[in-house]
N, CA, C and O atoms as a GROMACS GRO file, in nm:
protein
  584
    1UNK      N    1   7.890   9.882   7.638
    1UNK     CA    2   7.824   9.856   7.513
    1UNK      C    3   7.755   9.720   7.523
    1UNK      O    4   7.813   9.623   7.572
    2UNK      N    5   7.634   9.715   7.477
    2UNK     CA    6   7.560   9.590   7.471
    2UNK      C    7   7.501   9.576   7.332
    2UNK      O    8   7.447   9.671   7.276
    3UNK      N    9   7.512   9.455   7.278
    3UNK     CA   10   7.460   9.429   7.143
    3UNK      C   11   7.375   9.303   7.148
    3UNK      O   12   7.419   9.199   7.197
    4UNK      N   13   7.253   9.313   7.097
    4UNK     CA   14   7.163   9.199   7.090
    4UNK      C   15   7.134   9.175   6.943
    4UNK      O   16   7.035   9.225   6.889
    5UNK      N   17   7.220   9.097   6.878
    5UNK     CA   18   7.205   9.069   6.736
    5UNK      C   19   7.097   8.966   6.708
    5UNK      O   20   7.029   8.971   6.606
    6UNK      N   21   7.084   8.872   6.801
    6UNK     CA   22   6.982   8.768   6.793
    6UNK      C   23   6.898   8.775   6.920
    6UNK      O   24   6.946   8.821   7.023
    7UNK      N   25   6.778   8.731   6.913
    7UNK     CA   26   6.690   8.737   7.029
    7UNK      C   27   6.746   8.660   7.149
    7UNK      O   28   6.719   8.696   7.264
    8UNK      N   29   6.823   8.555   7.123
    8UNK     CA   30   6.872   8.469   7.231
    8UNK      C   31   7.017   8.494   7.269
    8UNK      O   32   7.070   8.427   7.357
    9UNK      N   33   7.083   8.590   7.204
    9UNK     CA   34   7.226   8.614   7.228
    9UNK      C   35   7.250   8.761   7.261
    9UNK      O   36   7.207   8.850   7.188
   10UNK      N   37   7.320   8.785   7.373
   10UNK     CA   38   7.355   8.921   7.414
   10UNK      C   39   7.506   8.928   7.431
   10UNK      O   40   7.566   8.848   7.502
   11UNK      N   41   7.568   9.026   7.364
   11UNK     CA   42   7.711   9.051   7.377
   11UNK      C   43   7.728   9.183   7.451
   11UNK      O   44   7.665   9.283   7.415
   12UNK      N   45   7.812   9.184   7.552
   12UNK     CA   46   7.837   9.306   7.630
   12UNK      C   47   7.986   9.327   7.644
   12UNK      O   48   8.063   9.231   7.652
   13UNK      N   49   8.027   9.452   7.647
   13UNK     CA   50   8.168   9.485   7.668
   13UNK      C   51   8.179   9.620   7.736
   13UNK      O   52   8.097   9.710   7.715
   14UNK      N   53   8.280   9.633   7.818
   14UNK     CA   54   8.312   9.763   7.876
   14UNK      C   55   8.462   9.774   7.886
   14UNK      O   56   8.533   9.673   7.894
   15UNK      N   57   8.511   9.895   7.884
   15UNK     CA   58   8.655   9.918   7.892
   15UNK      C   59   8.680  10.057   7.949
   15UNK      O   60   8.600  10.149   7.931
   16UNK      N   61   8.792  10.069   8.016
   16UNK     CA   62   8.834  10.199   8.067
   16UNK      C   63   8.984  10.210   8.047
   16UNK      O   64   9.060  10.120   8.083
   17UNK      N   65   9.026  10.319   7.989
   17UNK     CA   66   9.168  10.346   7.969
   17UNK      C   67   9.199  10.481   8.033
   17UNK      O   68   9.123  10.576   8.018
   18UNK      N   69   9.308  10.487   8.103
   18UNK     CA   70   9.345  10.613   8.167
   18UNK      C   71   9.495  10.620   8.186
   18UNK      O   72   9.563  10.518   8.200
   19UNK      N   73   9.545  10.741   8.188
   19UNK     CA   74   9.684  10.766   8.222
   19UNK      C   75   9.680  10.860   8.342
   19UNK      O   76   9.638  10.975   8.330
   20UNK      N   77   9.724  10.810   8.456
   20UNK     CA   78   9.717  10.886   8.580
   20UNK      C   79   9.857  10.920   8.628
   20UNK      O   80   9.950  10.840   8.611
   21UNK      N   81   9.872  11.035   8.685
   21UNK     CA   82  10.002  11.080   8.733
   21UNK      C   83   9.989  11.150   8.867
   21UNK      O   84   9.890  11.219   8.894
   22UNK      N   85  10.090  11.132   8.950
   22UNK     CA   86  10.105  11.210   9.072
   22UNK      C   87  10.212  11.313   9.040
   22UNK      O   88  10.326  11.279   9.010
   23UNK      N   89  10.174  11.438   9.046
   23UNK     CA   90  10.268  11.544   9.009
   23UNK      C   91  10.391  11.544   9.100
   23UNK      O   92  10.504  11.553   9.052
   24UNK      N   93  10.368  11.533   9.231
   24UNK     CA   94  10.480  11.529   9.325
   24UNK      C   95  10.439  11.448   9.446
   24UNK      O   96  10.329  11.464   9.499
   25UNK      N   97  10.529  11.360   9.490
   25UNK     CA   98  10.500  11.270   9.602
   25UNK      C   99  10.625  11.260   9.688
   25UNK      O  100  10.733  11.229   9.638
   26UNK      N  101  10.611  11.286   9.817
   26UNK     CA  102  10.723  11.274   9.911
   26UNK      C  103  10.706  11.146   9.991
   26UNK      O  104  10.605  11.127  10.059
   27UNK      N  105  10.805  11.058   9.980
   27UNK     CA  106  10.803  10.932  10.054
   27UNK      C  107  10.871  10.954  10.188
   27UNK      O  108  10.994  10.951  10.197
   28UNK      N  109  10.793  10.977  10.290
   28UNK     CA  110  10.848  11.005  10.423
   28UNK      C  111  10.906  10.882  10.491
   28UNK      O  112  10.965  10.893  10.598
   29UNK      N  113  10.890  10.766  10.432
   29UNK     CA  114  10.944  10.643  10.489
   29UNK      C  115  11.092  10.624  10.457
   29UNK      O  116  11.154  10.531  10.508
   30UNK      N  117  11.149  10.710  10.375
   30UNK     CA  118  11.288  10.692  10.330
   30UNK      C  119  11.389  10.772  10.413
   30UNK      O  120  11.504  10.783  10.373
   31UNK      N  121  11.349  10.826  10.525
   31UNK     CA  122  11.442  10.901  10.610
   31UNK      C  123  11.383  11.034  10.652
   31UNK      O  124  11.268  11.064  10.622
   32UNK      N  125  11.464  11.113  10.722
   32UNK     CA  126  11.415  11.241  10.776
   32UNK      C  127  11.367  11.334  10.665
   32UNK      O  128  11.259  11.392  10.676
   33UNK      N  129  11.446  11.350  10.560
   33UNK     CA  130  11.410  11.445  10.453
   33UNK      C  131  11.307  11.386  10.359
   33UNK      O  132  11.226  11.459  10.301
   34UNK      N  133  11.308  11.253  10.342
   34UNK     CA  134  11.217  11.189  10.248
   34UNK      C  135  11.264  11.208  10.105
   34UNK      O  136  11.331  11.306  10.073
   35UNK      N  137  11.228  11.115  10.020
   35UNK     CA  138  11.260  11.123   9.878
   35UNK      C  139  11.138  11.180   9.807
   35UNK      O  140  11.025  11.141   9.836
   36UNK      N  141  11.160  11.270   9.714
   36UNK     CA  142  11.051  11.330   9.637
   36UNK      C  143  11.049  11.266   9.499
   36UNK      O  144  11.150  11.264   9.428
   37UNK      N  145  10.934  11.214   9.461
   37UNK     CA  146  10.914  11.157   9.328
   37UNK      C  147  10.824  11.252   9.250
   37UNK      O  148  10.730  11.310   9.305
   38UNK      N  149  10.854  11.267   9.123
   38UNK     CA  150  10.774  11.356   9.038
   38UNK      C  151  10.724  11.280   8.916
   38UNK      O  152  10.794  11.196   8.859
   39UNK      N  153  10.601  11.312   8.877
   39UNK     CA  154  10.539  11.256   8.757
   39UNK      C  155  10.542  11.102   8.760
   39UNK      O  156  10.589  11.039   8.666
   40UNK      N  157  10.490  11.044   8.868
   40UNK     CA  158  10.486  10.898   8.882
   40UNK      C  159  10.342  10.849   8.875
   40UNK      O  160  10.248  10.925   8.898
   41UNK      N  161  10.326  10.721   8.842
   41UNK     CA  162  10.192  10.662   8.838
   41UNK      C  163  10.149  10.622   8.979
   41UNK      O  164  10.231  10.574   9.057
   42UNK      N  165  10.021  10.643   9.012
   42UNK     CA  166   9.971  10.602   9.143
   42UNK      C  167   9.972  10.449   9.156
   42UNK      O  168   9.956  10.377   9.058
   43UNK      N  169   9.990  10.404   9.277
   43UNK     CA  170   9.992  10.259   9.299
   43UNK      C  171   9.854  10.198   9.271
   43UNK      O  172   9.751  10.263   9.288
   44UNK      N  173   9.856  10.073   9.227
   44UNK     CA  174   9.736   9.994   9.200
   44UNK      C  175   9.637  10.064   9.108
   44UNK      O  176   9.516  10.057   9.128
   45UNK      N  177   9.689  10.132   9.006
   45UNK     CA  178   9.607  10.203   8.908
   45UNK      C  179   9.644  10.153   8.768
   45UNK      O  180   9.730  10.212   8.703
   46UNK      N  181   9.579  10.046   8.722
   46UNK     CA  182   9.611   9.996   8.588
   46UNK      C  183   9.570  10.097   8.481
   46UNK      O  184   9.476  10.174   8.498
   47UNK      N  185   9.642  10.095   8.371
   47UNK     CA  186   9.610  10.186   8.261
   47UNK      C  187   9.488  10.140   8.182
   47UNK      O  188   9.422  10.221   8.118
   48UNK      N  189   9.458  10.010   8.187
   48UNK     CA  190   9.347   9.957   8.108
   48UNK      C  191   9.278   9.846   8.183
   48UNK      O  192   9.343   9.756   8.236
   49UNK      N  193   9.146   9.851   8.187
   49UNK     CA  194   9.064   9.742   8.239
   49UNK      C  195   8.949   9.719   8.141
   49UNK      O  196   8.900   9.813   8.079
   50UNK      N  197   8.908   9.594   8.130
   50UNK     CA  198   8.796   9.565   8.039
   50UNK      C  199   8.724   9.439   8.085
   50UNK      O  200   8.776   9.357   8.161
   51UNK      N  201   8.603   9.428   8.037
   51UNK     CA  202   8.523   9.310   8.063
   51UNK      C  203   8.436   9.281   7.942
   51UNK      O  204   8.380   9.373   7.881
   52UNK      N  205   8.424   9.156   7.908
   52UNK     CA  206   8.339   9.113   7.797
   52UNK      C  207   8.250   8.999   7.848
   52UNK      O  208   8.291   8.918   7.930
   53UNK      N  209   8.128   8.996   7.796
   53UNK     CA  210   8.032   8.894   7.839
   53UNK      C  211   7.951   8.848   7.719
   53UNK      O  212   7.908   8.929   7.637
   54UNK      N  213   7.931   8.718   7.711
   54UNK     CA  214   7.843   8.658   7.611
   54UNK      C  215   7.738   8.580   7.689
   54UNK      O  216   7.771   8.494   7.771
   55UNK      N  217   7.612   8.612   7.663
   55UNK     CA  218   7.503   8.542   7.731
   55UNK      C  219   7.411   8.481   7.627
   55UNK      O  220   7.370   8.547   7.531
   56UNK      N  221   7.378   8.354   7.647
   56UNK     CA  222   7.293   8.280   7.554
   56UNK      C  223   7.172   8.227   7.629
   56UNK      O  224   7.186   8.161   7.732
   57UNK      N  225   7.055   8.257   7.578
   57UNK     CA  226   6.931   8.204   7.635
   57UNK      C  227   6.903   8.070   7.568
   57UNK      O  228   6.849   8.065   7.458
   58UNK      N  229   6.939   7.962   7.636
   58UNK     CA  230   6.921   7.828   7.579
   58UNK      C  231   6.774   7.791   7.568
   58UNK      O  232   6.733   7.719   7.478
   59UNK      N  233   6.694   7.842   7.661
   59UNK     CA  234   6.549   7.822   7.659
   59UNK      C  235   6.486   7.940   7.732
   59UNK      O  236   6.556   8.034   7.773
   60UNK      N  237   6.356   7.936   7.749
   60UNK     CA  238   6.287   8.047   7.816
   60UNK      C  239   6.338   8.069   7.959
   60UNK      O  240   6.344   8.183   8.005
   61UNK      N  241   6.374   7.964   8.028
   61UNK     CA  242   6.416   7.976   8.167
   61UNK      C  243   6.562   7.949   8.194
   61UNK      O  244   6.605   7.956   8.310
   62UNK      N  245   6.641   7.917   8.091
   62UNK     CA  246   6.781   7.880   8.113
   62UNK      C  247   6.874   7.973   8.035
   62UNK      O  248   6.862   7.988   7.913
   63UNK      N  249   6.965   8.035   8.108
   63UNK     CA  250   7.064   8.125   8.046
   63UNK      C  251   7.205   8.079   8.084
   63UNK      O  252   7.230   8.038   8.198
   64UNK      N  253   7.295   8.087   7.987
   64UNK     CA  254   7.435   8.051   8.007
   64UNK      C  255   7.519   8.172   7.968
   64UNK      O  256   7.494   8.235   7.865
   65UNK      N  257   7.619   8.204   8.051
   65UNK     CA  258   7.702   8.321   8.022
   65UNK      C  259   7.849   8.290   8.048
   65UNK      O  260   7.883   8.209   8.134
   66UNK      N  261   7.935   8.357   7.972
   66UNK     CA  262   8.080   8.350   7.989
   66UNK      C  263   8.131   8.493   7.994
   66UNK      O  264   8.088   8.578   7.917
   67UNK      N  265   8.224   8.518   8.087
   67UNK     CA  266   8.279   8.652   8.104
   67UNK      C  267   8.431   8.646   8.107
   67UNK      O  268   8.490   8.555   8.165
   68UNK      N  269   8.493   8.743   8.044
   68UNK     CA  270   8.638   8.759   8.049
   68UNK      C  271   8.666   8.897   8.108
   68UNK      O  272   8.609   8.996   8.064
   69UNK      N  273   8.754   8.902   8.206
   69UNK     CA  274   8.797   9.029   8.265
   69UNK      C  275   8.946   9.044   8.246
   69UNK      O  276   9.022   8.948   8.260
   70UNK      N  277   8.988   9.165   8.212
   70UNK     CA  278   9.131   9.192   8.191
   70UNK      C  279   9.169   9.319   8.267
   70UNK      O  280   9.093   9.415   8.274
   71UNK      N  281   9.289   9.317   8.323
   71UNK     CA  282   9.344   9.434   8.390
   71UNK      C  283   9.492   9.441   8.357
   71UNK      O  284   9.565   9.344   8.376
   72UNK      N  285   9.539   9.556   8.306
   72UNK     CA  286   9.681   9.570   8.274
   72UNK      C  287   9.763   9.581   8.402
   72UNK      O  288   9.708   9.594   8.512
   73UNK      N  289   9.892   9.576   8.388
   73UNK     CA  290   9.980   9.580   8.504
   73UNK      C  291   9.963   9.712   8.580
   73UNK      O  292   9.916   9.811   8.524
   74UNK      N  293  10.002   9.710   8.706
   74UNK     CA  294   9.993   9.830   8.789
   74UNK      C  295  10.112   9.830   8.886
   74UNK      O  296  10.164   9.724   8.921
   75UNK      N  297  10.152   9.946   8.926
   75UNK     CA  298  10.262   9.958   9.021
   75UNK      C  299  10.215   9.930   9.163
   75UNK      O  300  10.100   9.957   9.197
   76UNK      N  301  10.305   9.877   9.245
   76UNK     CA  302  10.275   9.847   9.385
   76UNK      C  303  10.319   9.959   9.478
   76UNK      O  304  10.294   9.954   9.598
   77UNK      N  305  10.385  10.060   9.422
   77UNK     CA  306  10.427  10.177   9.500
   77UNK      C  307  10.404  10.302   9.417
   77UNK      O  308  10.388  10.295   9.295
   78UNK      N  309  10.404  10.416   9.482
   78UNK     CA  310  10.390  10.544   9.413
   78UNK      C  311  10.524  10.595   9.361
   78UNK      O  312  10.555  10.714   9.372
   79UNK      N  313  10.605  10.504   9.306
   79UNK     CA  314  10.738  10.543   9.261
   79UNK      C  315  10.763  10.512   9.113
   79UNK      O  316  10.867  10.551   9.059
   80UNK      N  317  10.671  10.443   9.047
   80UNK     CA  318  10.688  10.396   8.909
   80UNK      C  319  10.812  10.309   8.894
   80UNK      O  320  10.875  10.308   8.788
   81UNK      N  321  10.848  10.238   8.998
   81UNK     CA  322  10.964  10.148   8.997
   81UNK      C  323  10.922  10.014   8.937
   81UNK      O  324  10.836   9.945   8.992
   82UNK      N  325  10.982   9.978   8.824
   82UNK     CA  326  10.946   9.855   8.751
   82UNK      C  327  10.974   9.728   8.830
   82UNK      O  328  10.927   9.621   8.792
   83UNK      N  329  11.048   9.736   8.939
   83UNK     CA  330  11.074   9.616   9.021
   83UNK      C  331  10.951   9.578   9.104
   83UNK      O  332  10.939   9.464   9.149
   84UNK      N  333  10.860   9.674   9.125
   84UNK     CA  334  10.745   9.650   9.211
   84UNK      C  335  10.617   9.669   9.132
   84UNK      O  336  10.555   9.775   9.134
   85UNK      N  337  10.578   9.561   9.062
   85UNK     CA  338  10.465   9.568   8.969
   85UNK      C  339  10.368   9.454   8.997
   85UNK      O  340  10.408   9.341   9.023
   86UNK      N  341  10.240   9.486   8.992
   86UNK     CA  342  10.134   9.385   8.993
   86UNK      C  343  10.114   9.344   8.848
   86UNK      O  344  10.075   9.426   8.766
   87UNK      N  345  10.140   9.217   8.813
   87UNK     CA  346  10.129   9.175   8.673
   87UNK      C  347   9.987   9.188   8.619
   87UNK      O  348   9.890   9.186   8.694
   88UNK      N  349   9.977   9.202   8.488
   88UNK     CA  350   9.847   9.203   8.421
   88UNK      C  351   9.775   9.071   8.449
   88UNK      O  352   9.839   8.970   8.476
   89UNK      N  353   9.643   9.074   8.441
   89UNK     CA  354   9.569   8.950   8.463
   89UNK      C  355   9.446   8.945   8.375
   89UNK      O  356   9.388   9.047   8.340
   90UNK      N  357   9.410   8.825   8.340
   90UNK     CA  358   9.286   8.798   8.267
   90UNK      C  359   9.221   8.677   8.334
   90UNK      O  360   9.288   8.578   8.364
   91UNK      N  361   9.092   8.685   8.356
   91UNK     CA  362   9.021   8.573   8.418
   91UNK      C  363   8.898   8.538   8.334
   91UNK      O  364   8.841   8.622   8.265
   92UNK      N  365   8.861   8.412   8.343
   92UNK     CA  366   8.745   8.360   8.272
   92UNK      C  367   8.646   8.308   8.375
   92UNK      O  368   8.678   8.221   8.456
   93UNK      N  369   8.525   8.361   8.370
   93UNK     CA  370   8.419   8.320   8.462
   93UNK      C  371   8.298   8.275   8.381
   93UNK      O  372   8.289   8.304   8.262
   94UNK      N  373   8.207   8.204   8.445
   94UNK     CA  374   8.087   8.160   8.375
   94UNK      C  375   7.971   8.146   8.471
   94UNK      O  376   7.989   8.139   8.592
   95UNK      N  377   7.852   8.142   8.415
   95UNK     CA  378   7.733   8.124   8.499
   95UNK      C  379   7.623   8.054   8.422
   95UNK      O  380   7.617   8.059   8.299
   96UNK      N  381   7.536   7.990   8.498
   96UNK     CA  382   7.415   7.927   8.445
   96UNK      C  383   7.303   7.969   8.537
   96UNK      O  384   7.314   7.955   8.659
   97UNK      N  385   7.194   8.021   8.481
   97UNK     CA  386   7.080   8.059   8.565
   97UNK      C  387   6.953   7.993   8.514
   97UNK      O  388   6.927   7.985   8.394
   98UNK      N  389   6.874   7.945   8.610
   98UNK     CA  390   6.746   7.883   8.581
   98UNK      C  391   6.637   7.970   8.642
   98UNK      O  392   6.642   8.002   8.761
   99UNK      N  393   6.542   8.008   8.561
   99UNK     CA  394   6.428   8.088   8.607
   99UNK      C  395   6.303   8.000   8.599
   99UNK      O  396   6.270   7.944   8.494
  100UNK      N  397   6.236   7.988   8.713
  100UNK     CA  398   6.110   7.914   8.719
  100UNK      C  399   6.008   8.010   8.779
  100UNK      O  400   6.006   8.032   8.900
  101UNK      N  401   5.925   8.065   8.695
  101UNK     CA  402   5.833   8.168   8.741
  101UNK      C  403   5.912   8.290   8.786
  101UNK      O  404   5.992   8.344   8.710
  102UNK      N  405   5.888   8.333   8.909
  102UNK     CA  406   5.961   8.448   8.963
  102UNK      C  407   6.084   8.405   9.044
  102UNK      O  408   6.153   8.490   9.100
  103UNK      N  409   6.112   8.278   9.049
  103UNK     CA  410   6.226   8.227   9.125
  103UNK      C  411   6.346   8.209   9.032
  103UNK      O  412   6.332   8.189   8.912
  104UNK      N  413   6.466   8.217   9.092
  104UNK     CA  414   6.587   8.198   9.011
  104UNK      C  415   6.690   8.121   9.092
  104UNK      O  416   6.707   8.143   9.212
  105UNK      N  417   6.758   8.030   9.024
  105UNK     CA  418   6.871   7.958   9.081
  105UNK      C  419   6.991   7.989   8.992
  105UNK      O  420   6.987   7.964   8.871
  106UNK      N  421   7.097   8.043   9.051
  106UNK     CA  422   7.214   8.086   8.975
  106UNK      C  423   7.338   8.012   9.023
  106UNK      O  424   7.369   8.012   9.142
  107UNK      N  425   7.408   7.947   8.931
  107UNK     CA  426   7.535   7.882   8.960
  107UNK      C  427   7.643   7.962   8.889
  107UNK      O  428   7.640   7.976   8.766
  108UNK      N  429   7.737   8.014   8.966
  108UNK     CA  430   7.844   8.097   8.910
  108UNK      C  431   7.978   8.031   8.939
  108UNK      O  432   8.004   7.988   9.051
  109UNK      N  433   8.062   8.022   8.837
  109UNK     CA  434   8.197   7.966   8.850
  109UNK      C  435   8.297   8.076   8.817
  109UNK      O  436   8.291   8.137   8.710
  110UNK      N  437   8.389   8.101   8.909
  110UNK     CA  438   8.492   8.203   8.890
  110UNK      C  439   8.627   8.137   8.866
  110UNK      O  440   8.655   8.029   8.918
  111UNK      N  441   8.711   8.204   8.787
  111UNK     CA  442   8.845   8.155   8.755
  111UNK      C  443   8.839   8.013   8.697
  111UNK      O  444   8.903   7.921   8.748
  112UNK      N  445   8.761   7.998   8.592
  112UNK     CA  446   8.740   7.866   8.532
  112UNK      C  447   8.869   7.797   8.488
  112UNK      O  448   8.876   7.674   8.490
  113UNK      N  449   8.969   7.873   8.450
  113UNK     CA  450   9.095   7.813   8.406
  113UNK      C  451   9.186   7.779   8.523
  113UNK      O  452   9.295   7.725   8.504
  114UNK      N  453   9.142   7.811   8.645
  114UNK     CA  454   9.218   7.785   8.768
  114UNK      C  455   9.359   7.845   8.758
  114UNK      O  456   9.456   7.785   8.804
  115UNK      N  457   9.368   7.964   8.698
  115UNK     CA  458   9.499   8.027   8.680
  115UNK      C  459   9.546   8.091   8.809
  115UNK      O  460   9.466   8.132   8.893
  116UNK      N  461   9.676   8.097   8.824
  116UNK     CA  462   9.738   8.157   8.942
  116UNK      C  463   9.765   8.304   8.910
  116UNK      O  464   9.863   8.337   8.843
  117UNK      N  465   9.678   8.391   8.957
  117UNK     CA  466   9.687   8.535   8.930
  117UNK      C  467   9.684   8.611   9.061
  117UNK      O  468   9.644   8.558   9.165
  118UNK      N  469   9.726   8.735   9.054
  118UNK     CA  470   9.728   8.822   9.171
  118UNK      C  471   9.626   8.933   9.154
  118UNK      O  472   9.625   9.002   9.052
  119UNK      N  473   9.539   8.952   9.254
  119UNK     CA  474   9.436   9.054   9.246
  119UNK      C  475   9.481   9.188   9.300
  119UNK      O  476   9.426   9.292   9.262
  120UNK      N  477   9.582   9.188   9.388
  120UNK     CA  478   9.632   9.311   9.447
  120UNK      C  479   9.766   9.280   9.514
  120UNK      O  480   9.817   9.168   9.504
  121UNK      N  481   9.821   9.378   9.580
  121UNK     CA  482   9.947   9.356   9.649
  121UNK      C  483  10.003   9.486   9.703
  121UNK      O  484   9.938   9.590   9.700
  122UNK      N  485  10.125   9.477   9.753
  122UNK     CA  486  10.196   9.594   9.803
  122UNK      C  487  10.345   9.563   9.801
  122UNK      O  488  10.384   9.448   9.781
  123UNK      N  489  10.426   9.663   9.822
  123UNK     CA  490  10.571   9.644   9.828
  123UNK      C  491  10.623   9.715   9.952
  123UNK      O  492  10.575   9.822   9.990
  124UNK      N  493  10.721   9.653  10.014
  124UNK     CA  494  10.784   9.712  10.131
  124UNK      C  495  10.920   9.650  10.154
  124UNK      O  496  10.938   9.531  10.130
  125UNK      N  497  11.014   9.730  10.201
  125UNK     CA  498  11.150   9.683  10.230
  125UNK      C  499  11.213   9.612  10.110
  125UNK      O  500  11.286   9.515  10.126
  126UNK      N  501  11.183   9.661   9.989
  126UNK     CA  502  11.244   9.606   9.868
  126UNK      C  503  11.185   9.474   9.821
  126UNK      O  504  11.244   9.407   9.736
  127UNK      N  505  11.069   9.435   9.875
  127UNK     CA  506  11.007   9.307   9.839
  127UNK      C  507  10.862   9.332   9.797
  127UNK      O  508  10.792   9.413   9.857
  128UNK      N  509  10.818   9.261   9.693
  128UNK     CA  510  10.678   9.267   9.648
  128UNK      C  511  10.599   9.156   9.716
  128UNK      O  512  10.645   9.043   9.727
  129UNK      N  513  10.479   9.191   9.762
  129UNK     CA  514  10.388   9.095   9.824
  129UNK      C  515  10.258   9.099   9.744
  129UNK      O  516  10.212   9.205   9.702
  130UNK      N  517  10.199   8.980   9.724
  130UNK     CA  518  10.080   8.971   9.640
  130UNK      C  519   9.966   8.901   9.712
  130UNK      O  520   9.988   8.811   9.792
  131UNK      N  521   9.843   8.945   9.680
  131UNK     CA  522   9.723   8.875   9.724
  131UNK      C  523   9.677   8.790   9.608
  131UNK      O  524   9.642   8.842   9.501
  132UNK      N  525   9.676   8.660   9.627
  132UNK     CA  526   9.644   8.566   9.521
  132UNK      C  527   9.493   8.561   9.501
  132UNK      O  528   9.417   8.557   9.598
  133UNK      N  529   9.450   8.560   9.375
  133UNK     CA  530   9.308   8.539   9.346
  133UNK      C  531   9.270   8.397   9.386
  133UNK      O  532   9.353   8.307   9.376
  134UNK      N  533   9.148   8.377   9.431
  134UNK     CA  534   9.107   8.242   9.468
  134UNK      C  535   9.114   8.147   9.348
  134UNK      O  536   9.093   8.189   9.234
  135UNK      N  537   9.144   8.020   9.373
  135UNK     CA  538   9.140   7.923   9.264
  135UNK      C  539   8.995   7.907   9.217
  135UNK      O  540   8.905   7.974   9.266
  136UNK      N  541   8.974   7.819   9.122
  136UNK     CA  542   8.839   7.796   9.070
  136UNK      C  543   8.742   7.780   9.188
  136UNK      O  544   8.770   7.707   9.283
  137UNK      N  545   8.630   7.850   9.180
  137UNK     CA  546   8.533   7.842   9.289
  137UNK      C  547   8.393   7.857   9.234
  137UNK      O  548   8.372   7.914   9.127
  138UNK      N  549   8.297   7.806   9.310
  138UNK     CA  550   8.157   7.806   9.269
  138UNK      C  551   8.071   7.875   9.373
  138UNK      O  552   8.096   7.865   9.493
  139UNK      N  553   7.968   7.945   9.325
  139UNK     CA  554   7.867   8.005   9.412
  139UNK      C  555   7.731   7.960   9.362
  139UNK      O  556   7.704   7.963   9.242
  140UNK      N  557   7.647   7.920   9.453
  140UNK     CA  558   7.509   7.885   9.419
  140UNK      C  559   7.419   7.983   9.494
  140UNK      O  560   7.425   7.994   9.616
  141UNK      N  561   7.336   8.052   9.418
  141UNK     CA  562   7.249   8.154   9.475
  141UNK      C  563   7.104   8.123   9.439
  141UNK      O  564   7.073   8.095   9.323
  142UNK      N  565   7.017   8.128   9.538
  142UNK     CA  566   6.873   8.111   9.513
  142UNK      C  567   6.806   8.247   9.540
  142UNK      O  568   6.824   8.305   9.647
  143UNK      N  569   6.731   8.295   9.443
  143UNK     CA  570   6.655   8.419   9.459
  143UNK      C  571   6.507   8.382   9.464
  143UNK      O  572   6.448   8.339   9.364
  144UNK      N  573   6.450   8.400   9.582
  144UNK     CA  574   6.311   8.363   9.602
  144UNK      C  575   6.228   8.489   9.611
  144UNK      O  576   6.258   8.578   9.692
  145UNK      N  577   6.124   8.499   9.532
  145UNK     CA  578   6.036   8.614   9.532
  145UNK      C  579   5.896   8.568   9.570
  145UNK      O  580   5.840   8.478   9.509
  146UNK      N  581   5.841   8.633   9.672
  146UNK     CA  582   5.708   8.595   9.721
  146UNK      C  583   5.611   8.706   9.700
  146UNK      O  584   5.494   8.693   9.734
   0.00000   0.00000   0.00000
């Protein structure tokens, strides 16, 4: 959804909600016969994800934007075991873009709050392992059109 209430302000949002299930799953790593799990959630499949963006045109060539991304918790295994969960996360990002004719310079800042969050992970041998999201970081991009 995108809403432009004022000529200089754009509000955008998206969201996805789902309930996913694996009808039957055999974990062959648990021995010769394997353990069978029924009606479990797939690993790394959050029930809800969303993103919101506010963009303001400060002038004809200067735009400022703020984005919030959210992802609900997800399991790290196909077992729906609450001991092995990727926690929910929310991140705040921002950008500033300058347009001069057909050229653009974009400065993007990710994880503005420098929060310690996990973007993914896995579980094995009874232990959860996580991939940490990068701390606050900046990208500078020049788009040159000839």
